[in-house]
C-alpha positions in Angstrom: 0.0 0.0 0.0 1.2 3.5 -0.7 1.3 6.4 1.7 -2.0 7.7 0.6 -3.8 4.4 1.1 -2.2 4.0 4.5 -3.3 7.4 5.6 -6.8 6.7 4.2 -7.0 3.4 6.1 -5.8 5.2 9.3 -8.4 7.9 8.8 -11.1 5.3 8.2 -10.1 3.4 11.4 -10.1 6.7 13.3 -13.6 7.6 12.0 -14.9 4.2 13.0 -13.6 4.6 16.5 -15.1 8.1 16.7 -18.5 6.7 15.6 -18.2 3.9 18.2 -17.3 6.3 21.0 -17.2 10.1 20.1 -15.5 10.9 23.4 -12.3 9.0 22.3 -11.7 10.7 19.0 -8.1 10.2 17.9 -6.2 12.6 15.5 -4.8 10.9 12.4 -1.0 11.1 11.9 -0.2 12.3 8.5 3.3 13.7 9.1 5.2 10.4 8.8 5.5 9.4 5.1 5.7 5.6 5.7 3.8 5.0 8.9 3.7 1.7 10.6 0.8 -0.2 8.9 1.3 -3.2 11.1 1.0 -1.2 14.3 -2.2 0.5 12.9 -3.7 -2.9 12.1 -2.7 -4.3 15.5 -4.3 -1.3 17.2 -7.5 -1.6 15.2 -7.8 -5.4 16.0 -7.1 -4.7 19.7 -9.8 -2.1 19.8 -12.2 -4.5 18.1 -11.5 -7.2 20.6 -12.0 -4.8 23.4 -15.4 -3.7 22.0 -16.4 -7.3 21.5 -15.5 -8.1 25.1 -17.5 -5.1 26.2 -20.6 -6.3 24.3 -20.2 -9.8 25.8 -19.9 -8.4 29.3 -23.0 -6.3 28.8 -24.9 -9.3 27.6 -23.8 -11.4 30.6 -24.7 -8.6 33.0 -28.2 -8.5 31.5 -28.5 -12.2 31.7 -27.8 -12.0 35.5 -30.0 -9.0 35.9 -27.3 -6.5 36.6 -27.7 -4.3 33.5 -30.4 -2.4 31.7 -31.5 -3.6 28.3 -30.7 -0.2 26.8 -27.1 -0.6 27.8 -27.0 -4.0 26.3 -28.5 -2.9 23.0 -26.0 0.0 22.8 -23.0 -2.3 23.5 -24.2 -4.8 21.0 -24.7 -2.1 18.3 -21.2 -0.7 19.0 -19.8 -4.2 18.6 -21.7 -4.7 15.3 -20.4 -1.4 13.9 -16.8 -2.2 15.0 -16.9 -5.7 13.5 -18.4 -4.4 10.2 -15.7 -1.8 10.0 -13.0 -4.3 10.6 -14.4 -6.6 7.9 -14.7 -3.8 5.5 -11.1 -2.8 6.0 -10.0 -6.4 5.7 -11.9 -6.7 2.4 -10.3 -3.5 1.1 -6.8 -4.8 2.0 -7.4 -8.1 0.3 -8.8 -6.3 -2.7 -5.7 -4.1 -2.9 -3.4 -7.2 -2.5 -5.2 -9.0 -5.3 -4.9 -5.9 -7.5 -1.2 -5.7 -6.8 -0.8 -9.4 -7.7 -2.5 -8.9 -11.0 0.0 -6.2 -12.0 2.5 -7.3 -14.7 6.1 -7.5 -13.6 
């Protein structure tokens, strides 16, 4: 991926985090020309896992009667948005890889 695609992916991940939790908006770094794509992906996956665990915990709390149904629905909706975002980014990365592989040498 080139610098522009990396910056776009970083911006997309940041926007997804902002939608999931507007209080935790993160500025996108555009000053580094190469960036660390692996670290960005690792961070996105870690945040996805944390969101999934939060949704599971809310569901378990509701099952034991310790949570309100509105909180559970909100947590599950955030989990769904996060997972859809991760899948969309994965699909774009795979598509870009396939496009690169089709290029003549």
